[in-house]
Each structure stands twice: as C-alpha cells, then as structure tokens.
ROSE-4610 file (N, C-alpha, C; in Angstrom, 1 decimal, always signed):
// ROSE-4610
residu = [X/X/X/X/X/X/X/X/X/X/X/X/X/X/X/X/X/X/X/X/X/X/X/X/X/X/X/X/X/X/X/X/X/X/X/X/X/X/X/X/X/X/X/X/X/X/X/X/X/X/X/X/X/X/X/X/X/X/X/X/X/X/X/X/X/X/X/X/X/X/X/X/X/X/X/X/X/X/X/X/X/X/X/X/X/X/X/X/X/X/X/X/X/X/X/X/X/X/X/X/X/X/X/X/X/X/X/X/X/X/X/X/X/X/X/X/X/X/X/X/X/X/X/X/X/X/X/X/X/X/X/X/X/X/X/X/X/X/X/X/X/X/X/X/X/X/X/X/X/X/X/X/X/X/X/X/X/X/X/X/X/X/X/X/X/X/X/X/X/X/X/X/X/X/X/X/X/X/X/X/X/X/X/X/X/X/X/X/X/X/X/X/X/X/X/X/X/X/X/X/X/X/X/X/X/X/X/X/X/X/X/X/X/X/X/X/X/X/X/X/X/X/X/X/X/X/X/X/X/X/X/X/X/X/X/X/X/X/X/X/X/X/X/X/X/X/X/X/X/X/X/X/X/X/X/X/X/X/X/X/X/X/X/X/X/X/X/X/X/X/X/X/X/X/X/X/X/X/X/X/X/X/X/X/X/X/X/X/X/X/X/X/X/X/X/X/X/X/X/X/X/X/X/X/X/X/X/X/X/X/X/X/X/X/X/X/X/X/X/X/X/X/X/X/X/X/X/X/X/X/X/X/X/X/X/X/X/X/X/X/X/X/X/X/X/X/X/X/X/X/X/X/X/X/X/X/X/X/X/X/X/X/X/X/X/X/X/X/X/X/X/X/X/X/X/X/X/X/X/X/X/X/X/X/X/X/X/X/X/X/X/X/X/X/X/X/X/X/X/X/X/X/X/X/X/X/X/X/X/X/X/X/X/X/X/X/X/X/X/X/X/X/X/X/X/X/X/X/X/X/X/X/X/X/X/X/X/X/X/X/X/X/X/X/X/X/X/X/X/X/X/X/X/X/X/X/X/X/X/X/X/X/X/X/X/X/X/X/X/X/X/X/X/X/X/X/X/X/X/X/X/X/X/X/X/X/X/X/X/X/X/X/X/X/X/X/X/X/X/X/X/X/X/X/X/X/X/X/X/X/X/X/X/X/X/X/X/X/X/X/X/X/X/X/X/X/X/X/X/X/X/X/X/X/X/X/X/X/X/X/X/X/X/X/X/X/X/X/X/X/X/X/X/X/X/X/X/X/X/X/X/X/X/X/X/X/X/X/X/X/X/X/X/X/X/X/X/X/X/X/X/X/X/X/X/X/X/X/X/X/X/X/X/X/X/X/X/X/X/X/X/X/X/X/X/X/X/X/X/X/X/X/X/X/X/X/X/X/X/X/X/X/X/X/X/X/X]
num = [1/1/1/2/2/2/3/3/3/4/4/4/5/5/5/6/6/6/7/7/7/8/8/8/9/9/9/10/10/10/11/11/11/12/12/12/13/13/13/14/14/14/15/15/15/16/16/16/17/17/17/18/18/18/19/19/19/20/20/20/21/21/21/22/22/22/23/23/23/24/24/24/25/25/25/26/26/26/27/27/27/28/28/28/29/29/29/30/30/30/31/31/31/32/32/32/33/33/33/34/34/34/35/35/35/36/36/36/37/37/37/38/38/38/39/39/39/40/40/40/41/41/41/42/42/42/43/43/43/44/44/44/45/45/45/46/46/46/47/47/47/48/48/48/49/49/49/50/50/50/51/51/51/52/52/52/53/53/53/54/54/54/55/55/55/56/56/56/57/57/57/58/58/58/59/59/59/60/60/60/61/61/61/62/62/62/63/63/63/64/64/64/65/65/65/66/66/66/67/67/67/68/68/68/69/69/69/70/70/70/71/71/71/72/72/72/73/73/73/74/74/74/75/75/75/76/76/76/77/77/77/78/78/78/79/79/79/80/80/80/81/81/81/82/82/82/83/83/83/84/84/84/85/85/85/86/86/86/87/87/87/88/88/88/89/89/89/90/90/90/91/91/91/92/92/92/93/93/93/94/94/94/95/95/95/96/96/96/97/97/97/98/98/98/99/99/99/100/100/100/101/101/101/102/102/102/103/103/103/104/104/104/105/105/105/106/106/106/107/107/107/108/108/108/109/109/109/110/110/110/111/111/111/112/112/112/113/113/113/114/114/114/115/115/115/116/116/116/117/117/117/118/118/118/119/119/119/120/120/120/121/121/121/122/122/122/123/123/123/124/124/124/125/125/125/126/126/126/127/127/127/128/128/128/129/129/129/130/130/130/131/131/131/132/132/132/133/133/133/134/134/134/135/135/135/136/136/136/137/137/137/138/138/138/139/139/139/140/140/140/141/141/141/142/142/142/143/143/143/144/144/144/145/145/145/146/146/146/147/147/147/148/148/148/149/149/149/150/150/150/151/151/151/152/152/152/153/153/153/154/154/154/155/155/155/156/156/156/157/157/157/158/158/158/159/159/159/160/160/160/161/161/161/162/162/162/163/163/163/164/164/164/165/165/165/166/166/166/167/167/167/168/168/168/169/169/169/170/170/170/171/171/171/172/172/172/173/173/173/174/174/174/175/175/175/176/176/176/177/177/177/178/178/178/179/179/179/180/180/180/181/181/181/182/182/182/183/183/183/184/184/184/185/185/185/186/186/186/187/187/187/188/188/188/189/189/189/190/190/190/191/191/191/192/192/192/193/193/193/194/194/194/195/195/195/196/196/196/197/197/197/198/198/198/199/199/199/200/200/200/201/201/201/202/202/202/203/203/203/204/204/204/205/205/205/206/206/206/207/207/207/208/208/208/209/209/209]
x = [+28.6/+27.7/+27.0/+26.5/+25.8/+24.2/+23.7/+22.2/+21.1/+21.6/+20.7/+20.4/+20.1/+20.0/+20.8/+21.0/+21.9/+22.6/+24.1/+24.4/+23.8/+22.5/+21.9/+20.9/+20.5/+19.6/+20.3/+21.4/+22.2/+22.9/+24.0/+24.8/+24.8/+23.3/+22.9/+22.5/+23.3/+22.7/+23.3/+22.5/+22.7/+22.7/+24.3/+24.4/+24.7/+24.4/+24.5/+25.5/+27.2/+27.9/+27.8/+26.9/+26.5/+26.1/+25.2/+24.6/+25.7/+26.8/+27.7/+28.9/+29.1/+29.4/+29.0/+27.4/+26.5/+26.7/+26.4/+26.9/+27.9/+29.3/+30.5/+30.8/+30.3/+30.8/+29.7/+28.2/+27.6/+27.9/+28.3/+28.9/+30.3/+30.7/+31.9/+32.1/+31.5/+30.7/+30.1/+29.4/+28.4/+29.7/+30.4/+31.5/+32.2/+32.6/+33.7/+32.8/+31.6/+30.6/+30.4/+30.0/+29.8/+31.2/+32.4/+33.7/+34.0/+33.5/+33.7/+33.1/+31.5/+30.9/+30.4/+30.7/+30.5/+31.8/+31.4/+32.3/+32.5/+33.6/+34.1/+35.7/+36.0/+36.9/+38.1/+38.9/+39.8/+40.0/+40.5/+40.8/+39.9/+38.7/+37.4/+36.4/+36.2/+35.1/+35.9/+35.1/+35.8/+35.1/+33.9/+33.0/+33.6/+34.5/+34.8/+36.4/+37.4/+38.1/+38.2/+37.4/+37.3/+36.4/+36.0/+35.8/+36.5/+37.6/+38.8/+40.0/+39.5/+39.8/+39.7/+38.3/+37.9/+37.4/+37.2/+36.8/+37.5/+38.9/+39.4/+39.1/+39.3/+38.7/+37.1/+36.3/+35.2/+35.4/+35.9/+36.0/+36.7/+37.5/+38.5/+37.6/+36.8/+35.7/+35.4/+35.2/+34.9/+35.6/+36.7/+37.9/+38.3/+38.3/+38.6/+38.1/+36.7/+35.6/+36.1/+36.2/+36.2/+37.6/+38.5/+39.9/+39.5/+39.0/+38.8/+38.0/+36.8/+36.3/+36.8/+37.9/+39.0/+39.7/+40.4/+41.6/+40.8/+39.7/+39.0/+38.9/+39.4/+39.3/+38.8/+37.6/+37.3/+38.0/+37.1/+37.5/+38.0/+39.0/+39.3/+39.5/+38.7/+38.2/+39.3/+39.3/+40.1/+39.1/+37.7/+37.3/+36.3/+35.3/+34.5/+32.7/+32.2/+31.2/+29.9/+30.2/+28.8/+29.4/+30.7/+30.8/+31.9/+32.5/+33.3/+34.9/+35.1/+36.6/+37.4/+38.6/+39.6/+40.0/+41.0/+41.8/+40.7/+39.6/+38.6/+39.1/+38.5/+38.8/+37.7/+37.3/+36.0/+35.9/+35.0/+34.4/+33.3/+33.0/+32.0/+31.1/+30.7/+30.2/+28.9/+28.2/+27.4/+26.4/+25.2/+24.1/+23.1/+22.5/+21.8/+20.8/+19.4/+18.2/+17.8/+17.5/+16.8/+15.5/+14.7/+13.3/+12.7/+13.2/+12.3/+13.2/+12.5/+13.4/+13.5/+14.2/+14.5/+15.6/+16.2/+17.5/+17.1/+17.7/+17.9/+19.2/+19.9/+21.2/+21.6/+22.0/+22.2/+23.9/+24.2/+25.3/+25.8/+26.7/+27.2/+28.3/+28.5/+29.4/+29.8/+30.8/+31.1/+32.6/+33.2/+34.4/+34.2/+34.7/+34.0/+35.9/+35.3/+36.4/+36.4/+37.1/+37.2/+36.0/+35.4/+33.8/+33.0/+32.6/+31.6/+31.4/+32.9/+33.3/+32.6/+33.0/+33.1/+31.2/+30.2/+28.9/+28.1/+29.1/+28.1/+28.5/+29.8/+29.8/+29.3/+28.8/+28.2/+27.1/+26.3/+25.2/+24.9/+25.1/+25.1/+25.5/+26.9/+26.8/+25.6/+25.4/+24.5/+23.3/+23.0/+21.5/+21.7/+23.2/+23.1/+23.1/+23.7/+23.8/+22.8/+22.0/+20.2/+19.3/+19.1/+18.4/+18.8/+19.8/+20.9/+20.5/+20.2/+20.3/+18.8/+17.9/+16.5/+15.9/+17.0/+16.6/+17.2/+16.8/+17.4/+19.0/+19.2/+20.8/+21.7/+21.1/+22.0/+22.7/+22.7/+23.3/+25.0/+25.0/+26.2/+26.8/+26.2/+26.5/+27.0/+26.1/+26.2/+27.8/+28.4/+29.9/+30.5/+30.6/+31.0/+31.2/+29.9/+29.2/+30.3/+30.2/+30.5/+31.9/+32.7/+33.9/+34.4/+33.5/+33.7/+33.9/+32.8/+32.8/+33.8/+34.0/+35.3/+36.7/+37.2/+38.0/+38.1/+37.0/+37.0/+36.9/+36.7/+36.5/+38.2/+38.6/+40.3/+41.3/+40.9/+41.2/+41.3/+40.2/+40.2/+41.1/+40.8/+41.6/+43.0/+43.6/+45.0/+45.3/+44.3/+45.0/+44.6/+43.8/+44.2/+44.8/+45.6/+47.2/+48.3/+48.2/+49.3/+49.2/+47.5/+47.2/+47.5/+47.5/+47.6/+49.1/+49.9/+51.3/+51.9/+51.5/+52.2/+51.8/+50.5/+49.9/+50.8/+51.1/+52.3/+53.6/+53.8/+55.3/+55.4/+54.4/+54.4/+54.7/+54.1/+54.2/+55.1/+56.5/+57.4/+57.9/+58.2/+59.3/+58.3/+57.0/+55.9/+56.1/+56.0/+55.6/+56.8/+58.1/+59.3/+59.3/+58.9/+59.1/+58.2/+56.9/+55.8/+56.1/+56.8/+56.7/+58.5/+59.1/+60.2/+59.3/+58.0/+57.5/+56.1/+56.0/+54.3/+54.2/+53.2/+53.0/+52.6/+53.4/+52.8/+51.5/+50.5/+49.2/+48.6/+49.4/+49.0/+49.1/+50.5/+50.9/+50.1/+49.8/+48.8/+47.8/+47.2/+45.8/+45.7/+47.0/+47.1/+47.3/+48.4/+48.7/+47.1/+46.6/+45.8/+44.5/+44.1/+43.3/+43.5/+45.2/+45.5/+45.7/+46.2/+46.3/+45.0/+43.8/+42.6/+43.1/+44.2/+44.7/+43.7/+43.7/+43.3/+44.3/+44.2/+45.0/+45.9/+45.5/+46.4/+47.5/+47.0/+48.1/+49.0/+48.6/+49.5/+50.6/+50.3/+50.7/+52.0/+51.3/+52.0/+53.6/+53.0/+54.2/+54.7/+54.6/+55.4/+56.3/+56.0/+56.8/+58.4/+58.2/+59.4/+60.2/+59.9/+60.9/+61.7]
y = [+23.3/+21.9/+21.6/+20.3/+19.9/+20.0/+20.6/+20.9/+19.8/+18.2/+17.2/+16.6/+15.9/+15.3/+15.4/+15.1/+15.2/+13.5/+13.7/+12.4/+11.5/+12.1/+11.2/+10.4/+11.1/+10.5/+9.0/+10.2/+9.7/+8.2/+8.6/+7.4/+6.6/+6.8/+5.5/+4.4/+3.0/+1.9/+1.0/-0.3/-1.5/-2.7/-3.3/-4.5/-5.7/-6.9/-7.8/-7.9/-7.6/-7.7/-7.2/-6.2/-5.5/-6.6/-7.6/-8.5/-9.6/-9.6/-10.9/-9.8/-8.0/-7.5/-7.3/-7.6/-7.5/-8.9/-9.9/-11.3/-11.2/-10.9/-11.4/-10.0/-8.9/-8.0/-8.3/-8.5/-9.1/-10.5/-11.3/-12.6/-12.2/-11.7/-11.3/-10.3/-9.5/-8.3/-9.7/-10.7/-11.5/-12.4/-13.1/-13.8/-12.9/-11.9/-11.2/-10.8/-9.9/-9.7/-11.3/-12.4/-13.5/-13.8/-13.9/-14.2/-13.1/-11.8/-10.9/-11.0/-11.4/-10.9/-12.5/-13.6/-14.6/-15.0/-15.3/-15.7/-17.2/-17.6/-19.5/-19.2/-20.7/-21.3/-21.7/-21.1/-21.9/-23.2/-23.2/-24.6/-25.8/-25.5/-26.1/-26.5/-25.4/-25.4/-25.7/-26.9/-26.9/-26.4/-26.1/-24.8/-23.4/-22.8/-21.9/-21.9/-23.3/-23.7/-23.3/-24.3/-24.0/-22.6/-21.7/-20.3/-19.5/-20.1/-18.9/-19.7/-21.0/-21.4/-20.8/-20.9/-21.2/-19.1/-18.7/-17.2/-16.4/-16.1/-15.5/-15.8/-17.0/-17.5/-17.0/-17.3/-16.6/-15.2/-14.4/-12.7/-11.9/-13.2/-12.9/-12.1/-13.2/-12.6/-11.1/-10.5/-9.2/-8.1/-8.8/-7.4/-7.8/-9.3/-8.9/-7.9/-8.1/-7.4/-6.1/-5.6/-3.9/-3.9/-4.4/-4.0/-4.0/-5.0/-5.0/-4.0/-3.2/-2.2/-1.0/-0.9/+0.0/+0.1/-0.8/-0.8/-0.4/-1.2/-1.8/-0.5/-0.3/+0.9/+0.6/+1.4/+1.4/+2.6/+2.7/+3.7/+5.1/+5.7/+7.0/+7.7/+8.9/+9.8/+11.3/+11.1/+12.5/+13.8/+13.9/+14.9/+14.5/+15.1/+14.9/+14.4/+13.4/+13.2/+14.3/+14.8/+15.8/+17.7/+17.7/+19.4/+19.6/+18.5/+18.1/+18.8/+19.0/+19.7/+18.7/+18.9/+17.9/+16.9/+16.2/+15.8/+14.6/+13.9/+13.1/+11.8/+11.1/+9.6/+9.0/+7.7/+6.7/+6.2/+7.1/+6.8/+5.7/+4.6/+4.1/+3.8/+5.1/+5.4/+4.3/+3.8/+3.1/+4.0/+3.6/+3.9/+2.9/+2.9/+1.5/+2.2/+1.8/+1.9/+1.0/+0.6/-0.7/-0.5/-1.4/-1.5/-2.6/-2.6/-3.6/-5.0/-6.1/-7.1/-7.1/-5.6/-5.6/-4.4/-4.5/-3.0/-3.2/-1.5/-1.2/-0.3/-1.1/-0.5/+0.1/+0.9/+1.8/+2.0/+2.3/+3.0/+4.4/+5.2/+6.4/+5.9/+5.4/+5.2/+5.8/+7.0/+7.7/+8.3/+9.2/+9.9/+11.2/+11.2/+12.5/+13.5/+14.8/+15.2/+15.6/+16.3/+16.7/+16.9/+18.1/+18.6/+17.7/+17.0/+16.5/+15.1/+14.7/+13.3/+13.6/+14.8/+15.3/+15.0/+16.0/+15.6/+14.4/+13.6/+12.0/+11.3/+11.5/+11.2/+11.2/+12.9/+13.4/+12.6/+12.8/+12.5/+11.1/+10.1/+8.5/+8.1/+8.5/+8.5/+8.9/+10.1/+10.6/+9.9/+9.6/+8.8/+7.3/+6.9/+5.4/+5.4/+6.7/+6.7/+7.1/+7.6/+8.2/+6.9/+6.2/+5.3/+4.0/+3.5/+1.9/+0.9/+1.7/+0.8/+0.1/+0.5/-0.3/-1.3/-1.8/-3.4/-5.1/-6.1/-6.9/-7.3/-6.9/-7.7/-6.2/-5.2/-4.1/-3.0/-3.6/-3.2/-3.6/-5.2/-5.3/-5.1/-4.7/-3.9/-2.4/-1.7/-0.2/+0.0/-0.8/+0.1/-0.1/-1.2/-1.5/-0.4/-0.1/+0.9/+2.1/+2.8/+3.7/+3.6/+2.4/+2.7/+2.2/+1.9/+2.0/+3.5/+4.2/+5.6/+6.2/+6.2/+7.2/+6.7/+5.2/+4.8/+5.7/+5.8/+6.3/+8.1/+8.4/+9.7/+10.1/+9.5/+9.9/+9.7/+8.4/+8.0/+8.9/+9.9/+10.7/+11.7/+12.3/+13.3/+13.2/+11.8/+11.6/+12.0/+11.2/+11.5/+13.1/+13.6/+15.3/+16.1/+15.4/+16.2/+15.7/+14.4/+14.0/+14.4/+14.6/+15.4/+17.2/+17.8/+18.8/+19.2/+18.1/+18.5/+18.3/+17.6/+17.2/+18.2/+18.9/+19.9/+21.1/+21.2/+22.4/+22.4/+21.4/+21.1/+21.1/+20.9/+21.1/+22.6/+23.6/+25.0/+25.6/+25.2/+25.7/+26.6/+26.5/+27.2/+28.8/+28.5/+29.5/+30.2/+29.8/+30.7/+31.3/+30.6/+31.0/+32.6/+32.8/+34.0/+34.6/+34.6/+35.2/+36.0/+35.4/+36.1/+37.0/+36.8/+37.9/+39.5/+39.3/+40.2/+40.6/+39.9/+39.8/+39.9/+40.6/+40.5/+39.0/+38.8/+37.5/+37.2/+38.5/+37.5/+37.7/+37.9/+37.9/+36.7/+36.4/+34.7/+33.6/+34.0/+33.1/+32.9/+34.1/+33.7/+33.3/+33.6/+33.0/+31.3/+30.9/+29.5/+28.5/+29.4/+28.8/+28.7/+29.8/+29.4/+28.3/+28.3/+27.3/+25.7/+25.7/+24.0/+24.1/+24.9/+25.0/+24.0/+24.6/+24.2/+25.2/+25.1/+25.9/+27.3/+28.0/+29.9/+29.0/+28.6/+28.6/+27.6/+26.9/+25.6/+26.5/+26.9/+27.4/+28.3/+29.4/+30.7/+29.5/+28.6/+28.0/+27.5/+26.6/+26.4/+27.0/+28.3/+29.2/+29.8/+29.9/+30.5/+29.4/+28.4/+27.2/+27.0/+27.9/+28.2/+29.0]
z = [+11.5/+12.2/+11.0/+10.7/+9.8/+10.4/+9.1/+9.5/+9.9/+9.3/+9.5/+11.0/+11.2/+12.5/+13.1/+14.6/+15.6/+15.3/+16.2/+16.0/+16.8/+17.8/+18.9/+18.2/+17.0/+15.9/+15.2/+14.6/+13.3/+13.3/+14.3/+15.1/+15.8/+16.6/+17.2/+16.6/+16.8/+16.4/+16.9/+17.1/+18.3/+16.9/+17.1/+16.5/+17.4/+16.9/+17.3/+18.3/+18.3/+18.9/+20.2/+20.4/+21.9/+22.7/+22.0/+22.9/+23.4/+22.8/+23.6/+24.2/+24.2/+24.9/+26.5/+26.2/+27.6/+28.3/+27.7/+28.5/+29.2/+27.8/+28.5/+29.9/+29.9/+31.2/+32.0/+31.8/+32.9/+33.9/+33.0/+33.4/+34.1/+33.7/+34.4/+35.6/+35.7/+36.7/+38.0/+37.5/+38.4/+38.8/+38.4/+38.9/+40.4/+39.7/+40.8/+41.8/+41.8/+43.2/+43.7/+43.3/+44.0/+44.6/+44.1/+44.3/+45.8/+45.8/+46.8/+47.8/+48.3/+48.6/+49.1/+48.9/+49.8/+50.2/+51.7/+52.4/+52.4/+52.0/+52.0/+52.6/+52.5/+53.0/+51.8/+51.4/+50.1/+50.3/+51.9/+52.0/+52.4/+52.5/+53.1/+51.7/+51.0/+50.1/+49.0/+48.2/+47.2/+46.1/+46.0/+45.0/+45.1/+46.2/+46.1/+45.6/+45.6/+44.7/+43.7/+43.2/+41.5/+41.3/+41.8/+41.1/+41.6/+42.4/+42.2/+41.0/+40.4/+39.2/+37.9/+38.1/+37.0/+36.7/+37.9/+38.0/+36.5/+36.5/+36.0/+34.1/+34.3/+32.9/+32.2/+33.6/+32.7/+32.6/+33.4/+33.4/+32.2/+31.7/+30.5/+29.7/+29.3/+27.9/+27.9/+29.4/+29.4/+29.7/+29.7/+29.4/+27.8/+27.4/+26.0/+25.3/+25.1/+24.4/+24.7/+25.9/+26.5/+25.4/+25.3/+24.8/+23.2/+22.8/+21.5/+20.8/+21.9/+21.5/+21.3/+22.3/+22.4/+21.2/+20.9/+19.7/+18.5/+18.4/+17.0/+16.2/+14.8/+14.1/+12.7/+12.6/+10.7/+10.2/+9.2/+8.4/+8.4/+8.7/+9.2/+7.9/+8.0/+7.5/+7.5/+8.8/+9.2/+9.9/+9.3/+9.7/+10.7/+11.5/+12.3/+11.4/+11.6/+11.0/+11.3/+12.3/+12.7/+12.3/+12.8/+12.4/+11.2/+10.8/+9.9/+10.4/+11.5/+11.8/+11.7/+11.2/+11.3/+12.3/+12.3/+13.7/+14.5/+13.3/+13.9/+14.3/+15.3/+16.1/+15.7/+15.8/+15.6/+17.2/+17.8/+18.7/+18.8/+20.1/+20.5/+21.6/+21.8/+23.1/+23.2/+24.1/+24.5/+25.9/+25.4/+26.4/+26.4/+28.1/+28.4/+29.4/+28.6/+29.5/+29.7/+31.4/+32.0/+32.1/+31.6/+31.5/+32.2/+33.4/+34.8/+34.2/+33.4/+32.8/+31.0/+31.2/+29.7/+29.9/+28.7/+28.4/+26.9/+27.2/+25.4/+25.2/+24.9/+24.6/+23.0/+23.0/+21.8/+21.6/+20.5/+20.5/+19.5/+19.7/+19.0/+18.6/+17.2/+17.1/+15.5/+15.6/+14.2/+14.5/+13.3/+13.3/+14.3/+15.6/+16.3/+16.7/+16.6/+17.0/+18.5/+19.0/+20.5/+21.1/+20.7/+21.0/+21.0/+20.0/+19.7/+20.4/+20.6/+21.4/+22.5/+23.3/+24.6/+24.8/+23.5/+23.9/+23.7/+23.3/+22.9/+24.2/+24.7/+25.8/+27.4/+27.3/+28.3/+28.3/+27.1/+26.9/+27.2/+26.3/+26.6/+28.3/+28.9/+30.1/+31.2/+30.8/+32.0/+31.6/+30.7/+30.4/+31.2/+30.9/+31.1/+32.7/+33.6/+35.2/+35.8/+34.7/+35.7/+35.4/+34.1/+33.6/+33.4/+33.9/+33.0/+34.2/+35.3/+36.6/+36.8/+36.0/+36.6/+35.6/+35.7/+35.2/+35.9/+35.8/+36.4/+36.4/+34.9/+34.9/+34.9/+34.3/+33.9/+35.1/+36.4/+37.2/+36.9/+36.5/+36.2/+35.0/+34.2/+33.0/+33.1/+33.9/+34.0/+34.2/+35.2/+35.3/+34.1/+33.4/+32.4/+31.1/+31.1/+30.4/+30.0/+31.5/+31.7/+31.3/+31.7/+31.6/+30.0/+29.7/+27.9/+27.6/+27.8/+27.6/+27.7/+29.3/+29.4/+28.9/+28.5/+27.8/+26.6/+26.0/+24.5/+24.7/+25.6/+25.7/+26.0/+26.9/+26.8/+25.8/+24.9/+23.8/+22.9/+22.5/+21.8/+22.2/+23.5/+23.9/+23.9/+24.2/+23.6/+21.9/+21.5/+20.1/+19.6/+20.2/+20.0/+20.3/+21.3/+21.9/+20.7/+20.3/+19.4/+18.0/+17.9/+16.0/+16.1/+17.2/+17.5/+17.6/+18.2/+18.3/+17.2/+16.3/+14.9/+13.9/+14.4/+13.1/+13.6/+14.9/+15.2/+14.6/+14.8/+14.1/+13.0/+12.2/+10.9/+10.6/+11.2/+10.9/+12.0/+12.0/+13.0/+12.6/+10.9/+10.2/+10.2/+9.8/+9.2/+10.8/+11.9/+12.9/+13.5/+12.9/+13.4/+12.4/+11.3/+10.3/+10.7/+11.0/+11.5/+12.9/+13.9/+14.8/+14.8/+13.8/+13.0/+12.8/+12.6/+12.2/+12.5/+13.5/+14.0/+15.3/+15.9/+17.6/+18.1/+19.0/+19.6/+19.5/+20.0/+19.7/+18.2/+17.4/+16.4/+15.6/+15.8/+15.6/+16.4/+17.3/+18.1/+17.7/+16.9/+16.3/+15.2/+14.1/+12.8/+13.1/+13.9/+13.9/+14.3/+15.4/+15.9/+14.7/+13.9/+12.7/+11.6/+11.4/+10.6/+10.9/+12.4/+12.8/+13.4/+13.4/+14.7/+16.0/+16.6/+17.7/+19.0/+19.8/+20.9/+20.8/+21.6/+21.1/+22.6/+23.5/+24.7/+24.5/+23.9/+23.5/+22.9/+21.3/+20.6/+21.3/+22.0/+23.0/+23.9/+24.2/+25.1/+23.9/+22.8/+22.2/+21.4/+21.1/+20.5/+21.2/+22.8/+23.7/+24.0/+23.1/+22.9/+22.0/+21.2/+20.0/+19.8]
C-alpha cells in the first residue's frame, strides 16, 4: 500500500464534463418523474402527447452520458494506482454532497484493483446516499450517481474474473506439473501467489485439471 495520501484525496477531482452529466441526468429524471406522476389523457391533452414524443429525446442524453462514462477508457497501466496490484481497471466513481441550493460533485477516477475499487465504491456511494439528497436538484441526480458507481463496481468485478481466468490458464502446464509432485494445498498456495488469485478460485480451477 502506498504511503502517500489515500485515493480519497489523491484521485477526487471534478471536471467540466460532470456539469453536463448532472444536467443530462437531472433533466432526464425530471421528464420521467413528470410523465409518471402527472395524470393526463393522451387522446385529449396535446401537452402530454408532446411529452410522449419529446420525452425519449430529452432522456436520451442522460443514457448516452452514462454509457459513455462506462465504456470510456484512458491509459491502462495494468497496476492499481493505490496499492500497485496487477489487473487494475479504470473506475470513475462519483460523490455528491447536497448543500441546500448548491451541490458539490467529486469524482474518484483511477486505475483500481478489485479491493481498492470496492473501497472507493463504498466510500463514494455511502456518502452520496447520506448527504447527496440535501439540495433542490440533487434528488434527481443521486439515483444516477449510485447507478454509475454500481456499474463501475460490477465492471471491475467482471474484468477481474476475466483477468484471473486468463492468468490461471497461462499457468495450466505449470500447475499440472506441480500437482504431480506436490500436495494439493501447496499447489493452491503457489499458484495463488503467482497469479494473485483468490485461493478458493485457484482450488476450484485446479480441480478441473
């Protein structure tokens, strides 16, 4: 683990793109809330008919921004910026603090291993869930922020599983040779150390050889 400041202070930053994110998500949510709560007759109410046509067009930016954030990748160095563990993936966790008429939005964007990713997700999501609602507009944004954090957490988990599978397969022949001469538990320990995979995952994989 690095000895400098934690990711909370080192990787939190706010860029201008977050303004667009909040506007798109907030406007999209506002349209959905209005359409869902205001009773109107589609056949008689021209305003509601217009909302039905324009609603998806207005909501689309929010979905596009969300997907763009999820699939966007910058430099990939393969090691966690926090603890230097291999198999890292860029994550972009958001944190919102509602301040009555204002809101403070921060972002933790860094190359994270599974453990550091989980820590960042927990910290940002818990803060947002507790303090993100206390503003005029943030109730429209908080659900999107929590969804954003969950999506990046799951993305990192899925990528971790794929990376572990690839790492184990690279050591298939080595593991087979070890199994011929070493006890099963010893092989699990050796392969786990070499691949940095969870021992339970390694043990399950070894039983398939």
